[in-house]
N, C-alpha and C positions, 0 to 999 in steps of 0.2 A: 371587532376589527372589520368584518365583512359589511356590517351596517354602516360604519363610518366611511367605508370606501365609496358609498353612494354620493357623498358630498364632494368627493375628489376623485382619486384614482388609486389603485393598488398595482404596483409593479412587482412581478415575480420572475425569477430567472433560475434556470437549472439546465445544465448541458446534458444531463443524463437521460436515459430512456428507461421505460418501465420493464422490470424483469419479474420472473415468477415469484421470487422471494418478497417482492414489494406488496403483493396482493394481500397477504395475510397480516400485514402490519401497517398498511396505509389505507385508510378506509375509503378514500376517494377513487381508488383504482379497482378495476374488475379484469377478468381474464381477457375480455375483448380489447383491452387497452395495451396488451403486451407489445413491446417494441415501439410504442408511441412516446413522444416527448412527455416528460413528467409535468413540465410547467403548463403547457397548453391544455393537457388533459385535466390537470387539477383546476385550472381556471374555468374550463367548460363545466366540470362537475359542480363547482361552487355556484355557478349561475343556475344550472338546471336543478340541482338537489337542495340548495340552501337559500339562495336569494336571487330571484330573476331580475330584480332591479339593478343588479351589478353589471348587467349587460352594457358594454361600451365603457365600463369603468375599470376593467381589469386588463392590464398589459402583460402578456406572457412572452418571455424571451428565452433564448437558448445559450446565453453567454455565461462564461465563468467570471467570477469577480476576482481579478488579480491585476498585476501591473500592466499586462498586455491589453486589458480592456478599459484602461483609464480614459481613452478617448471616447468611450461610450458612457461609462459611469464616472463622469467628471465631478469636480468639486461642486459645480452648480447643480448637478443632479442630486447629490447627497444633501445639499443645502435646501433643496426644494421639497424634501420629504419631511413628514412630521415624526415618523418613528421607523426604525429599521428592525426587522426580526431575522434571526439566524436559525437555520436548520442544517448546519454543516456537519461534515463527518471527519474533519481533521483540524488539528490545532493551528497550523500556519494560516489556513484560510480564516479561522476565527480571529486570529490576531490582526490579520490584514483589515478585515471589516471593522474591528474594534478601533484600529488606528484611524481609518477614514471617518468613522462616526465622531471620534474625539476632535478631529481637525475641522469637521463641518460647522459647528458641533451639533449632533443630533442624538436623541435617545436611542438606545440599543437594547432589545430584548434578546438575550443569549440563552440558548437551551441546548441540551444534548443528552444522550443516553449511551451507556455501555453495559450490555447484558442487563442485569436487574437494577442497575444504578442509573440515576438521572440527576440533572440539575437545571435550575432556572435562575437567571441572574439579570436584574435590571441595572443598566449602566447609564448614569447621568453624567455627562462630561463635566469635569472639574468639581463634582459634588460627591460622587461615589468612586469606588475603586474601579479602574479599568480591568478588562478581561486579561490583558497582557501584563498587569502589574504583579501577578503572583503565579506560581507554578504549583501544581498538585504535588503533595508529598510522595516520595518514593514508596511504592507498595511493598509490603512484606512478601517475600517469596518471588520477587522479580529475579529473572534469570540473568546472571552476569554474562557479558558479551563473550568472555573467554570460554565459558561453558558452551555457548551456542556455536562458537567458531571452531574450537579445537577439542573440547572435552564433553561432548554431549552425553547425558546420562540416561536419556530415554528418547524414543523416536520423535516425540513431539518437539524436542529441542531442534532436531534436524529440519522438521517442517517449518517451525517458527523462523529459523535462520533464513530459509529460502523465501518465506513470505516477506520478511523485513527487508531483504535486499533485492526483491524482485525488480523494482523500478531501476535501481542502479545497474543491475546486470544487463537489463534490456536496453537502457538508454545510452550507456557509455560505449564508445566504439573506437576501434583502431584502424582496421583495414577494411576497405570497401569491397564487398563481394560482388562479383559480376554475374554469378549464376547460383542456382540452388545447390549445385555441387560444391561450390565454395562454402556455402553455409553448412553443408554436411561435414566438410573437412574441419571447419571451425568448431562445430559442436563436438566432433570426435576428439579434437584437441582439448576441449574443456573437460571431457570425460577423463582423459589422461591426466590432466592437471589436478582436478578435484579429488579423484578417487584412487589415483596411483601415486603421482609425484608428490603431492602435498602430504599424503599419508606417510610416504617413505621419508620425507624431510622431517616430519613431526617425530617419527620414531628414531631418526638419526639424532635429533635434538634431545629427546628424552628416551633413552634406552629402557627396555622393560624392567631392568633392575636399578634404574635411576632413583636417587633419593633427594629429598629436600634438604635445606640447610640444617634442619632439626634431626636429620637422620632417618626420617620416615620415607617409605617407598612412595613415589609419585603415583604409580599405577596401582592404586587400591580402590576398591569399590566406594562410591559409584563410578569413579573414573575407570575407563576400560581402554587398554592399549589397542589401537585400531590396526587392521590389516588391509593392505591394498587389494583391490579386486580388479581382475583383468577383464577386458571387454569380451563379452560372449554374445555373438550374433544371434544365438538361439534363446537368449534370456529376454523375456518380454519387457522387463523394467529397463534393461539396457536399450532395447529397441525404442521404447517410449521416450527415454531421455534424449537420445540423439535426434530422433525425428522431430520431437516437439521443440527442442532448442534450435534446430535448423529452421523449422517453420517460423518461430518467433523472430529469428534474425532476418529471414527473408522478408517478413512483413515490415520489419523496421526499416529496411532499405528499399521498400517498394517493389520487390521482386515478385514474380508470379508464384503462387502457391497452389498446391493440389487440393481440390475440394474434398478428396477422400483421405486427407492427411491423418485422420484418427482411426482408420481401418487397420486391422491386423496385417493384411497383405501389404499395404503400403509401408507400414513400419518395418516389416521384414525386408522389404526392398531397400529401404534407406539403410538399415543395419548392414546389409550385404555390401553396399557401397562404402560404408564407414569402416568395415572390417578390412578393406584393402589398403587403408592408410596406415603407414608405419611411422614409428617415432624412435628417436635415438634413445639409447639406454640411459636411465636416470643417473645423475651424478649428484652427490651431496654438496650442499652449499654452506660454507661457514658463515657467509653474510646473512643468509636466511635463518641459520641457527641462532645467531645473535639477535636478530629481529624478533623471532618467536620468544626467546628467553626474556627479552626486554618487555614484551607485551604482557607476558604472564606475571612478571614482577610488578609491573605497573598496576595490573588488575588486583594483585594481592595487597597493594598499598592503599588503593582507593577504589571502591565500587562506583561504577558510573551511575549517575542519577538517571531517573526515568526519561526525562525529556532530553538527555544528552543524545540518545539515539534519534529522537525526533529532530533535534537541531542538526545532527549529522546528515540525516536524510534531506532536510531542507537545504543544507549547505551543498550537498551533492547535486540536488536538483538545480540550484542556482549556478553551480559550476557547469553543469551540463548545458543549461541555456546559453551560457557564455560561449561554450564550445560550439554550439550550433551557430551562433552569430559569427564566430570567427571563421568557421569552415564553410559557411553557406555559399560564399562566393567561389570557393575552391572545388566544391563537390557538385557535379551536374546531376544531383538527385534531391528528392524531397524526403528527408528523414521523417519517419513516423514513430513517435513515442507511443508506448503502450501503457495505459493506466490499468492497474490491477482490477479485474472484474471477475468475481467468483461465480456469477449467475449465468454466464454465457459459456456453456460447455465446449463450444466450437472454437473458442479463441486460444486454447492451449495453455491457459494460465494454471488451472488446477492440475492439468496433466503434467506440466513442468514441475510444480511444487511436489506433487505426489511421487514422481519418479526420482527427483533429486533427494527428497527426504528418505525414501526407502533405500537408495544407494548408499547414503550416509549411514543409515541404520545397518546395512550389510557390512560396511567398514568396521563398525563398532559392535557387531554381533548383537544388535538390538532387534526386537520384534518389528516386523513390517507393519505398515498401516494401510488399510484399504482406501480406495479412492474416495468413497462417500464420507468416510471419517475425516479425511483431509479437508474435504469441502466444508464439512460442519465446523471443523476447527477454525477455518478461515472466516467463518460466520461471526466469530467473537469480536472481530474488529469492525463490524458494521454497525452503523447507527440506526436505531429503530425509533423513528419519530413518533410512531403510533403509541409507543410506551409513554412518551412524554405527554401525549394527549390524555391517555387513560389515567395517568398518575397526577394530573393537575389538581384533582380534588384534594389531594393531600396537602398541597401548598396554596390552596385557594385563598386562605386568610392573608398569607404573606403578599400574594399578588394584589389583592384588594387594597391592602395598606399602601403598597408601592404605587398603585394607580392614583390613590389620593395624593401622594407626594408629587407624582408626575403632573397632576392637574395644576399644581402650584408652581411648577418649574418654568422658569423663563431664562432665556439666553439673550 
């Protein structure tokens, strides 16, 4: 591919920057490259380390490939390429590029990894299956959404629930805060909702001695009846949750944040402010009781497919984008969405998931999980492109065969 680029050009684009975790799995990057753009760094490394004749033949950009950049990556751009290669980390982006390549029409080399697994797929428009034509089968052991939301059986279920909904929680909005104090009040309200009111409502819906239609107790292991937890300003996990959630909301609305937001003294200060906020006594809701019961029944009738959650996340993101468009003219602010990034300890993402997961664990009397373990668990959702490079020998014969077919391909 690099040698062929001498005869024309290679365009690479990636909006991301190099993090510590990239160094051990992407061979073009070194420690000196930390915080630098991936695309331009990779382009420079390819010229210096691999093929100096590529100079002036590699174009490095920082754009994402999606609907909002179609004025850059137009139909004419795709039609001008000979082949497109993917190194993406999410299904919606893969499907988008797949659709553009079919419309062009152009060859697509699709690849990806997840943990020890990997795949490589050549897509020839109108001659082979598209990437979006099929879905991976539901894996054995997938965790039902009801288990994650209402009946967690182990601490990891609480952590996973927070990671899955991170983008939705931080992007969707109702009331615009005018100060960081407003963000603290909002975060304290979320503590009251998630760990007190929602738990009370669940136990009102399913009493400890409640039974199924078959006469069996609902609350039998591994299901555990949860208990509400009251806000404790001396509890470090409570401090971390309120201060981190307030920090994330402030960033979202472009408010000034404290550079010492991760320090113990700062979190204690935020917790003291949060402790002054009072809430009305919880009252049971028959409407919510029916809603919870309906969701549990629906879960029992049909397990959600794996990509259902992916589709839901994609749908939520699209709805959020529509909300941004509708309210942009009404709000005198520039909303900042936060993409989940586990490698930047200062952004509050792992801190949020860690505190939320452990508070849920406290609700259900599960063991807590330390911060580093939570970060490692989040690692499992990351794509490791170097694994694809190292495992190519295994599928080399298939690739060679497909290349022969590609040489005969004409559109």
